[in-house]
C-alpha positions in Angstrom: -10.8 -14.1 -56.4 -7.2 -13.5 -55.4 -3.8 -12.6 -56.7 -0.4 -13.1 -55.2 3.2 -11.8 -55.5 6.6 -13.1 -54.3 9.1 -10.6 -53.1 12.9 -10.8 -53.4 13.1 -13.0 -50.3 10.5 -15.4 -51.7 7.8 -14.4 -49.3 4.3 -15.0 -50.6 1.7 -12.2 -50.4 -1.9 -13.1 -51.1 -4.5 -10.5 -52.0 -8.1 -11.7 -51.6 -10.9 -10.0 -53.7 -14.0 -11.7 -52.4 -17.3 -9.8 -52.6 -18.2 -10.3 -49.0 -16.3 -7.3 -47.6 -17.4 -4.2 -45.9 -15.6 -1.0 -44.7 -16.5 0.2 -41.2 -15.3 3.5 -39.7 -12.9 2.9 -36.8 -15.2 4.6 -34.3 -18.1 2.2 -35.2 -16.0 -1.0 -35.3 -17.0 -3.7 -32.8 -15.0 -6.9 -33.0 -17.8 -9.0 -31.6 -20.6 -8.0 -34.0 -18.5 -8.0 -37.2 -19.7 -11.4 -38.3 -23.3 -10.2 -37.9 -22.7 -7.2 -40.1 -21.5 -9.5 -42.9 -24.5 -11.8 -42.4 -26.8 -8.8 -42.6 -25.2 -7.5 -45.8 -24.6 -10.8 -47.7 -26.6 -13.5 -45.9 -25.4 -16.2 -43.5 -22.5 -18.4 -44.6 -20.7 -21.4 -43.2 -17.1 -22.7 -43.4 -15.4 -19.4 -43.7 -12.6 -17.4 -42.0 -13.6 -14.0 -40.7 -10.8 -11.4 -41.0 -10.8 -7.9 -39.6 -8.2 -5.7 -41.3 -7.3 -2.3 -39.9 -6.5 0.4 -42.5 -4.9 2.9 -40.1 -4.4 5.6 -42.8 -8.1 5.9 -43.4 -9.3 5.1 -39.8 -11.4 2.2 -41.1 -11.6 -1.6 -40.7 -12.1 -3.9 -43.7 -14.2 -6.8 -42.5 -14.4 -9.7 -44.8 -14.7 -13.5 -45.0 -12.8 -16.1 -46.9 -13.8 -19.7 -47.6 -12.0 -21.8 -45.0 -10.8 -24.4 -47.5 -9.0 -21.7 -49.6 -7.5 -19.9 -46.6 -6.2 -23.2 -45.1 -4.7 -24.2 -48.5 -2.5 -21.2 -48.5 -1.6 -21.6 -44.8 -0.7 -25.3 -45.5 1.4 -24.6 -48.6 2.9 -21.2 -47.6 2.9 -21.1 -43.8 4.6 -17.8 -43.7 2.5 -16.0 -46.3 1.0 -12.7 -45.6 -2.6 -11.9 -46.8 -4.7 -8.8 -47.3 -7.9 -7.9 -49.1 -7.4 -5.9 -52.3 -9.9 -3.3 -51.1 -7.7 -2.4 -48.2 -4.9 -1.5 -50.6 -7.2 0.3 -52.9 -8.4 2.7 -50.2 -4.9 4.2 -50.6 -5.5 5.1 -54.2 -8.2 7.7 -53.6 -7.5 11.0 -55.4 -9.0 14.4 -55.2 -12.3 15.0 -56.9 -15.5 13.0 -57.3 -14.4 9.7 -59.0 -15.9 6.3 -59.7 -13.2 3.8 -60.5 -14.6 0.7 -62.1 -12.7 -2.6 -62.3 -14.4 -4.7 -64.9 -14.1 -8.5 -64.9 -16.2 -11.3 -66.5 -19.6 -11.0 -64.7 -18.4 -8.6 -62.0 -17.9 -4.8 -61.5 -15.8 -3.5 -58.6 -16.8 0.1 -57.8 -14.5 2.4 -55.8 -16.3 5.7 -55.2 -14.8 8.9 -53.7 -16.7 12.2 -53.3 -14.5 15.3 -53.1 -11.5 13.1 -52.2 -13.3 11.2 -49.5 -13.8 7.5 -49.8 -17.5 6.6 -49.8 -17.7 3.0 -51.1 -15.8 0.0 -52.3 -18.1 -2.8 -53.5 -18.1 -5.7 -55.9 -21.3 -6.1 -57.9 -22.1 -9.2 -60.0 -23.8 -8.4 -63.3 -25.1 -10.4 -66.3 -25.6 -7.6 -68.8 -24.2 -4.1 -69.6 -27.5 -2.6 -68.4 -27.0 -4.3 -65.0 -23.6 -2.7 -64.6 -24.8 0.7 -65.7 -27.6 0.5 -63.2 -25.2 0.0 -60.3 -23.2 3.0 -61.4 -26.2 5.2 -61.6 -27.5 3.8 -58.3 -24.2 4.8 -56.6 -24.6 8.4 -57.9 -28.3 8.6 -56.8 -27.5 7.1 -53.3 -24.8 9.7 -52.7 -26.6 12.7 -54.2 -24.2 13.4 -57.1 -25.0 13.9 -60.8 -23.4 11.5 -63.3 -22.2 14.6 -65.3 -20.2 15.7 -62.2 -18.5 12.3 -61.8 -15.2 11.3 -63.4 -15.2 7.6 -64.5 -11.9 5.7 -64.5 -12.1 2.3 -66.2 -9.9 -0.7 -65.4 -10.0 -4.3 -66.4 -11.6 -6.1 -69.4 -13.3 -3.3 -71.2 -12.7 -1.6 -74.5 -14.0 1.7 -76.1 -16.0 -0.3 -78.6 -17.9 -2.4 -76.1 -21.6 -2.2 -75.3 -20.9 -1.4 -71.7 -18.6 1.5 -72.6 -21.3 2.9 -75.0 -23.9 2.8 -72.2 -21.6 4.5 -69.7 -20.8 7.2 -72.3 -24.5 8.0 -72.6 -24.7 9.1 -69.0 -21.1 10.1 -67.9 -19.2 12.7 -69.9 -15.8 12.5 -68.2 -14.4 9.0 -68.9 -10.9 7.6 -69.2 -9.0 4.3 -69.0 -7.0 4.1 -65.8 -3.6 2.6 -66.3 -1.7 4.2 -63.4 2.0 4.5 -64.5 2.1 1.3 -66.5 2.6 0.9 -70.3 0.8 -1.4 -72.7 1.9 -5.0 -72.4 3.2 -7.0 -75.5 2.4 -10.7 -75.3 4.7 -13.4 -76.7 2.6 -13.7 -79.8 3.1 -10.1 -80.6 -0.4 -8.9 -79.6 -0.3 -5.7 -77.5 -2.8 -5.5 -74.6 -3.8 -2.1 -73.1 -2.3 -1.3 -69.7 -5.7 -0.7 -68.2 -6.4 -4.5 -68.5 -3.9 -5.3 -65.8 -2.9 -2.1 -64.0 -5.2 -2.8 -61.0 -3.4 -6.1 -60.5 0.1 -4.6 -61.1 -0.7 -1.8 -58.5 -1.3 -4.5 -55.9 2.0 -6.2 -56.7 4.1 -3.0 -56.8 
């Protein structure tokens, strides 16, 4: 998963969004064992590039791996491109309060959880049914000792208020809204208007 943008000087920026990413507090970061941490969390993998990204404003490292073939393709075609993991940017979006921001895509749910304004988790969960996705949200609450009724849910991505997943979430969480940042709805060439929350998580990266 990735997105990219080109600035006014035609420089290419690549944002990776691969699942195999973990956030490590700066004081616990050890460059030599970072690969072992990913192996422990996601299993061993071959033919990848290990990247360790320092997020100085949060005093954490984002450790992630990218398939070698994909990374080398960008380096070959855009030798001066800059790259970053989307989660590194999204740590900057944490607001006050206890919030789970959900970015919904086909078959995956990205959860950004902050408790009283403190980042606790950014993780991408694969799911095959709405019940799977709901389980992950409830599991995050249980693991961190918060009640679903005390959590604000912000929804991004491919989700509507008449979907099965929204109905399930609404049964457990009472404070729900669609997160669209400062963007407006987008009108397509065929005249169809798409809600801003479909794309705002991508536009935030490009802004």
